[in-house]
C-alpha positions in Angstrom: 29.7 -24.9 -44.9 27.3 -27.8 -44.4 29.1 -28.4 -41.0 28.3 -24.9 -40.0 24.6 -25.1 -40.9 24.3 -28.4 -38.9 26.0 -26.8 -35.9 23.7 -23.8 -36.3 20.6 -26.0 -36.3 21.9 -27.9 -33.1 22.4 -24.7 -31.4 18.9 -23.3 -32.4 17.3 -26.7 -31.3 19.1 -26.6 -27.9 17.9 -23.0 -27.4 14.2 -23.9 -28.5 14.2 -26.9 -26.0 15.5 -24.6 -23.2 12.8 -22.1 -23.9 10.1 -24.4 -24.2 10.9 -26.6 -21.2 11.4 -23.8 -18.7 8.0 -22.4 -19.5 9.3 -19.1 -19.0 7.6 -15.9 -20.5 10.5 -15.5 -23.0 10.7 -15.2 -26.7 14.0 -15.5 -28.7 14.0 -13.7 -32.0 16.7 -15.1 -34.3 18.7 -12.8 -36.8 16.9 -14.8 -39.7 13.4 -14.0 -38.5 12.6 -17.2 -36.8 11.0 -16.9 -33.4 11.4 -19.2 -30.5 8.7 -19.3 -27.9 5.7 -17.2 -27.8 5.9 -13.7 -29.6 3.5 -12.2 -26.9 6.0 -13.1 -24.1 6.8 -10.4 -21.5 10.6 -10.7 -22.3 12.1 -11.0 -25.8 15.9 -11.5 -26.6 16.9 -10.5 -30.0 19.8 -12.3 -31.4 22.0 -10.2 -33.9 24.3 -12.9 -35.0 25.1 -16.8 -34.9 27.6 -16.4 -32.2 25.0 -15.0 -29.7 23.3 -18.5 -29.9 26.2 -19.9 -27.7 25.4 -17.5 -25.1 21.9 -18.8 -24.7 22.7 -22.6 -25.3 24.7 -22.7 -22.2 23.5 -19.5 -20.5 25.4 -17.9 -17.6 24.3 -14.4 -16.2 27.6 -12.7 -16.8 27.9 -14.2 -20.4 24.5 -12.8 -21.2 25.4 -9.6 -19.9 28.6 -9.4 -21.8 26.6 -10.3 -24.9 24.2 -7.4 -24.4 26.9 -5.0 -23.6 28.7 -5.8 -26.8 25.5 -5.5 -28.9 25.5 -9.3 -29.9 21.8 -9.3 -28.5 19.2 -6.9 -27.6 16.8 -7.2 -24.5 13.2 -6.0 -24.6 10.7 -5.8 -21.6 10.7 -4.4 -18.3 14.2 -4.7 -16.8 12.8 -6.5 -13.6 11.3 -9.1 -15.9 14.5 -9.5 -17.7 16.3 -10.0 -14.7 13.9 -12.6 -13.3 13.7 -14.5 -16.6 17.6 -14.6 -17.0 17.9 -15.8 -13.4 15.6 -18.8 -14.2 16.9 -19.4 -17.5 20.5 -19.7 -16.2 19.6 -21.6 -13.0 21.4 -19.0 -11.2 22.0 -20.6 -7.9 25.5 -20.6 -9.5 25.7 -17.0 -8.6 26.3 -17.9 -5.0 29.5 -19.9 -6.0 32.1 -20.2 -3.4 34.9 -20.0 -5.8 34.0 -16.9 -8.1 36.9 -15.1 -9.8 40.4 -16.1 -9.1 42.0 -13.0 -10.7 42.8 -11.1 -7.6 46.4 -10.2 -7.3 48.4 -7.9 -4.9 49.5 -5.8 -7.9 45.9 -4.9 -8.7 46.0 -2.5 -5.8 49.0 -0.2 -6.4 48.5 3.4 -6.1 48.8 4.0 -9.6 46.2 1.2 -10.7 43.9 2.2 -7.8 43.8 5.6 -9.3 43.1 4.3 -12.8 40.5 2.0 -11.7 38.6 4.7 -9.7 38.7 7.0 -12.5 37.6 4.4 -15.1 34.3 4.0 -13.0 33.7 7.6 -11.7 35.2 9.8 -14.3 32.5 8.9 -17.0 30.9 12.3 -17.1 29.6 14.3 -14.1 26.4 15.2 -16.2 25.8 11.6 -16.7 25.6 10.9 -13.0 23.4 13.9 -12.6 20.7 12.4 -14.8 19.8 9.7 -12.2 21.4 10.5 -8.8 19.7 12.9 -6.5 20.6 16.4 -6.4 23.7 16.0 -4.0 24.8 13.0 -6.0 24.9 10.5 -3.3 26.2 7.3 -5.0 25.9 4.8 -2.3 22.9 2.9 -0.3 20.2 5.0 0.6 18.2 4.3 3.9 14.6 4.1 3.5 13.6 4.7 7.0 10.0 4.6 5.8 9.3 2.3 2.7 7.5 4.8 0.6 10.2 7.4 0.9 11.5 9.2 -2.3 15.2 8.6 -3.3 16.0 12.2 -2.2 14.5 11.8 1.2 16.1 8.2 1.7 19.4 9.6 0.8 19.1 12.6 3.4 18.1 9.8 5.8 21.1 7.9 5.1 23.4 10.9 5.6 21.7 11.5 9.1 21.9 7.9 9.8 25.6 7.8 9.3 26.1 11.2 11.3 24.0 9.8 14.2 26.0 6.7 14.5 29.2 8.8 14.6 27.6 10.9 17.3 29.0 13.9 15.4 29.3 17.1 17.7 30.0 20.7 16.8 33.8 21.4 16.5 34.8 17.7 15.9 37.1 16.8 12.8 35.5 14.3 10.2 37.3 12.5 7.7 35.4 11.0 4.7 37.4 8.5 2.8 36.1 8.3 -0.8 34.0 11.2 -0.4 32.3 11.0 -3.8 30.7 14.4 -4.8 31.0 15.6 -1.1 27.3 15.1 0.0 28.3 13.6 3.4 30.9 16.1 4.4 28.8 19.0 3.4 25.6 17.7 5.3 27.7 17.1 8.4 29.4 20.5 8.3 25.8 22.2 7.7 23.9 20.0 10.2 26.2 18.9 12.7 28.6 21.7 12.9 31.9 19.8 12.2 35.0 20.7 10.2 35.3 18.0 7.5 37.9 16.7 5.1 36.7 14.6 2.0 39.3 12.6 -0.1 38.8 11.0 -3.4 40.9 9.7 -6.4 38.3 10.8 -8.9 39.2 14.1 -10.7 35.5 14.6 -11.8 34.4 14.2 -8.3 37.1 16.3 -6.9 36.2 19.3 -9.3 32.4 19.0 -8.8 32.7 18.6 -4.8 35.1 21.5 -4.6 32.7 23.7 -6.4 29.8 22.5 -4.1 31.7 23.5 -1.1 32.0 27.0 -2.3 28.5 27.2 -3.6 27.1 26.2 -0.1 29.4 28.6 1.8 31.3 26.0 3.6 34.9 26.9 2.6 35.8 27.4 6.3 34.5 24.1 7.3 35.1 21.7 4.4 38.1 20.7 2.3 38.1 18.4 -0.5 41.4 16.6 -1.6 42.3 14.7 -4.5 44.4 12.2 -2.8 44.8 8.5 -2.0 43.6 7.8 1.7 47.0 6.1 2.2 48.8 9.4 1.9 46.6 11.2 4.4 49.1 12.6 7.2 48.6 10.7 10.4 49.6 13.5 12.4 46.3 15.4 11.6 44.2 13.1 13.7 40.3 12.9 13.3 37.6 12.4 15.9 35.2 10.7 13.6 35.9 8.8 10.3 33.6 7.6 7.5 34.2 5.4 4.6 31.0 5.0 2.5 31.0 2.9 -0.6 34.8 2.9 -1.0 36.3 -0.2 0.6 35.1 -2.5 -2.0 37.8 -1.0 -4.1 40.5 -1.7 -1.3 41.0 -5.5 -2.1 41.4 -8.5 0.3 45.1 -8.4 0.4 45.0 -4.7 1.5 42.2 -4.8 4.0 44.5 -5.1 7.1 46.5 -2.0 6.0 43.2 -0.2 5.2 42.0 -0.6 8.8 45.4 0.1 10.2 45.5 3.5 8.5 42.2 4.5 9.6 43.1 3.4 13.2 46.3 5.5 12.9 44.1 8.6 11.7 41.5 8.1 14.4 42.0 9.9 17.8 41.7 8.0 21.0 38.1 7.7 21.9 37.1 8.3 18.5 34.5 6.4 16.1 34.6 5.2 12.5 31.9 3.9 10.4 32.7 1.6 7.4 29.7 1.3 4.8 30.2 -1.0 2.0 28.9 -4.1 -0.2 30.2 -7.5 1.0 29.6 -11.1 -0.1 26.8 -12.9 1.3 28.6 -16.3 1.7 31.8 -16.6 3.7 35.1 -17.8 2.0 33.9 -16.4 -1.6 36.0 -14.3 -3.9 32.9 -12.8 -5.6 29.9 -14.1 -7.4 30.0 -17.1 -9.8 28.2 -17.4 -13.2 30.6 -15.2 -14.8 29.2 -12.2 -13.0 32.6 -11.2 -11.2 34.5 -11.4 -14.4 32.0 -9.2 -16.1 32.0 -6.4 -13.4 35.8 -6.6 -13.2 36.2 -6.2 -16.9 33.3 -3.6 -17.6 32.3 -2.0 -14.4 34.7 -1.9 -11.3 38.2 -3.0 -12.4 40.1 -4.2 -9.3 37.0 -4.3 -7.1 36.5 -7.1 -4.6 34.0 -8.3 -2.1 34.6 -9.9 1.2 32.4 -11.2 3.9 31.2 -9.1 6.7 33.0 -11.3 9.2 36.3 -10.4 7.3 35.5 -6.7 7.9 34.9 -7.2 11.6 38.1 -9.4 11.9 40.3 -6.9 10.0 38.9 -3.9 12.1 39.6 -5.9 15.4 43.1 -6.8 14.2 43.7 -3.0 14.0 42.6 -2.3 17.5 39.3 -1.1 16.5 36.5 -2.2 18.9 33.3 -3.1 16.7 30.4 -1.6 18.4 27.4 -1.8 15.9 26.8 -3.7 12.9 23.8 -3.1 10.5 22.9 -5.0 7.2 21.0 -2.8 4.7 20.6 -5.4 2.0 17.0 -4.4 1.1 17.8 -0.7 1.2 20.3 -1.1 -1.5 17.9 -3.0 -3.9 15.4 -0.4 -3.6 18.2 2.5 -4.2 19.3 0.7 -7.2 15.9 0.2 -8.7 15.4 3.9 -8.3 18.6 4.5 -10.1 17.8 2.2 -12.9 14.3 3.6 -13.4 15.8 7.2 -13.5 18.4 6.1 -16.1 16.1 4.6 -18.3 13.9 7.7 -18.2 17.0 9.6 -19.6 18.0 7.0 -22.0 18.4 9.4 -25.1 20.6 12.0 -23.0 22.7 9.1 -21.4 23.5 7.8 -24.7 24.4 11.3 -26.0 26.8 11.7 -23.1 28.4 8.4 -22.8 27.6 6.2 -26.0 25.2 3.2 -26.1 27.8 0.8 -25.1 28.4 2.4 -21.6 24.8 3.0 -21.3 24.2 -0.5 -21.6 27.0 -1.3 -19.2 25.5 1.0 -16.5 21.7 -0.2 -17.0 22.6 -4.0 -16.8 25.2 -3.6 -14.1 22.7 -1.6 -11.8 19.8 -3.7 -12.6 21.9 -6.9 -12.1 23.0 -5.7 -8.7 19.5 -4.7 -7.7 18.5 -8.3 -8.4 21.6 -9.8 -6.7 20.7 -7.8 -3.5 17.1 -9.0 -3.6 18.3 -12.6 -4.0 20.6 -12.2 -1.0 23.8 -12.9 -3.1 25.3 -9.7 -1.8 24.9 -7.5 1.2 25.4 -4.0 2.2 26.9 -3.6 5.9 27.6 -0.6 8.2 30.1 -1.4 10.8 30.7 1.0 13.7 34.0 0.8 15.4 35.8 2.8 18.1 39.3 3.3 19.0 39.8 3.0 22.8 42.5 4.7 24.9 44.9 3.3 27.7 42.5 2.2 30.4 39.1 3.4 28.9 36.7 2.3 26.2 35.8 4.2 23.0 33.4 7.0 23.4 30.2 5.0 22.6 26.9 5.7 24.0 25.4 3.0 26.5 22.8 1.9 24.0 21.5 2.5 20.5 18.5 5.0 21.1 20.6 7.9 20.0 20.7 6.7 16.6 16.9 7.0 15.9 15.8 10.1 17.7 
């Protein structure tokens, strides 16, 4: 018993020293009432048990996030301040580690496992997502054409940005791989006159998107399928293909097959756009500091980030000519902070719908992701590519002016 008390005292002293030497606006409230640091600090960590001390004695962002989600500690203060203090407390340059998680294996991306992974993340509750997404439930990086745009306006601008990059024309066939709640396919049908197919593995998304197609009177133009993209018949052929916020689930070992499938579905002369989160440093397998492991266990099982150069390489190896690439990193930080603010505004209702543990997962995950985009640890790239035909290039305009009319 005396040994445990001595260990407890050593850990408390270590945490006290860390708090005092960093000079951070941080207070640590122990389970016994003792307070380390200034009680008026902007950020307060309340430790619920002795085991929580270990997370602060040798802090890593992933470890602290895990302790918060599991209820071993509580976090008080503005979420931006919490992330900033956590970053400095953990000396979070480690988050750009070139090693990251080593848990990626080929069997993590079988059809059945991918379906379970997608349903784990997306089939939480349609009503839950409705609390903090825009009305069309666009769950991907918005495009803040003007910095002061509302989230709703920025999401519409993003849909237009994608449609314009793809140079959509009336009568063309559009495929959306990982269509979410159907926002892009419906927008493209309504405003660009295309016929569209959207595929998803999420049963909740499929049900909501299918109803939305009917509500918007688009049943003759838009079809939503509950289907793995690998099972889309190649004989159908599409003029344009979009994949928005989906390829993070594909996995590095399957990247070549992913682009080969897209190339097989794309008609000669057609265009495809891949929009997704990438790592910022070449050769990484994810973020260090325990972040990748936390995300894999609690948020995106099976997810994996690759560098933008690997996207370009895999697309080119599939005979897709890369035509345009744009990094929207600051746009995703702004998008995520909007989502976090809306989620916090609906905290009581969110907890009623999904429980406090899942609420904590989503809050710390999205805030942490916003912070990671701001720090430049991860990026968001839109890569536009074309499929040439024998003796001719893909049908791509001579310059980029058409994207910004």
